C-alpha positions as CSV (number, residue, x, y, z in Angstrom):
1,X,152.5,224.3,3.5
2,X,151.6,223.9,7.0
3,X,151.6,226.9,9.3
4,X,155.1,225.6,10.7
5,X,156.7,225.7,7.5
6,X,154.9,229.4,7.0
7,X,156.5,230.5,10.1
8,X,159.8,229.5,9.0
9,X,159.7,231.8,6.0
10,X,158.7,234.8,8.3
11,X,160.5,237.4,10.4
12,X,159.3,239.8,13.2
13,X,159.3,243.5,14.0
14,X,158.8,245.2,16.7
15,X,155.6,247.3,17.1
16,X,154.6,248.9,20.4
17,X,157.0,246.6,22.4
18,X,155.1,243.5,20.9
19,X,156.4,241.2,18.3
20,X,154.6,241.2,15.0
21,X,155.2,238.1,12.7
22,X,155.4,239.0,8.8
23,X,156.4,237.1,5.3
24,X,158.0,239.1,2.6
25,X,159.1,237.9,-0.6
26,X,159.2,238.2,-4.3
27,X,160.5,241.5,-6.1
28,X,158.7,244.4,-8.1
29,X,155.9,246.3,-7.1
30,X,154.8,245.6,-3.5
31,X,151.7,244.0,-2.6
32,X,150.5,244.1,1.2
33,X,148.0,241.3,2.0
34,X,145.6,242.1,5.3
35,X,144.3,239.2,6.3
36,X,140.6,238.7,7.8
37,X,139.0,237.9,11.3
38,X,140.0,235.6,13.3
39,X,142.5,234.3,10.9
40,X,146.1,235.4,10.0
41,X,148.7,235.6,6.8
42,X,148.7,231.9,6.7
43,X,145.4,232.5,4.7
44,X,147.5,233.3,1.8
45,X,149.7,230.6,1.6
46,X,147.7,228.9,-1.4
47,X,148.2,231.8,-3.5
48,X,151.7,232.9,-2.5
49,X,153.9,231.3,-5.0
50,X,151.7,232.8,-7.9
51,X,152.1,236.5,-6.2
52,X,155.7,236.3,-5.3
53,X,156.7,235.4,-8.6
54,X,155.3,238.6,-9.6
55,X,155.4,241.1,-6.9
56,X,157.2,241.6,-3.8
57,X,154.1,240.2,-1.4
58,X,154.2,241.3,2.3
59,X,151.7,239.6,4.5
60,X,151.7,240.1,8.3
61,X,149.7,238.6,11.2
62,X,147.8,241.6,13.0
63,X,148.7,241.7,16.7
64,X,146.6,239.4,18.7
65,X,146.5,236.7,15.5
66,X,148.7,234.1,13.9
67,X,152.5,234.1,15.2
68,X,152.3,237.7,16.4
69,X,152.2,238.6,20.3
70,X,149.0,238.3,21.8
71,X,149.0,240.9,24.7
72,X,146.0,240.4,27.3
73,X,146.1,243.9,28.6
74,X,146.0,246.0,25.5
75,X,143.7,248.4,23.6
76,X,143.0,246.5,20.6
77,X,141.3,248.9,17.8
78,X,141.0,248.7,13.9
79,X,143.1,252.0,14.0
80,X,145.9,250.5,15.5
81,X,146.1,247.8,13.6
82,X,146.2,250.1,10.4
83,X,148.8,251.8,12.2
84,X,150.8,248.8,12.8
85,X,150.5,248.2,8.7
86,X,151.7,251.7,8.2
87,X,154.8,251.0,10.5
88,X,155.6,247.6,9.1
89,X,155.8,249.4,5.5
90,X,157.6,252.2,6.7
91,X,160.2,250.0,8.4
92,X,160.5,248.1,4.9
93,X,161.3,251.2,3.2
94,X,158.5,250.7,0.8
95,X,157.2,254.1,-1.0
96,X,154.3,252.7,-3.1
97,X,151.9,249.3,-2.9
98,X,148.9,247.7,-3.5
99,X,146.8,246.4,-0.8
């Protein structure tokens, strides 16, 4: 799967006036996949079909990465990235998940 095909599977939500890309697919227990540095949610494409067959899988691009916005004048921090993940899970209405 190419990065552009991955992008077509995804959608966006707004976090601090920034657009955050994520892919969500499957059903059942929720699993949040967090990419490393300096990569993106596309890291998961090879195992995505297997995971999404058994779980509801969510994989966002952190702010500044992948298809998410990359603001220049922004104070990036790991705490802010964690807050972004929490807001996404809240927006999706997920009460329990695996990370």
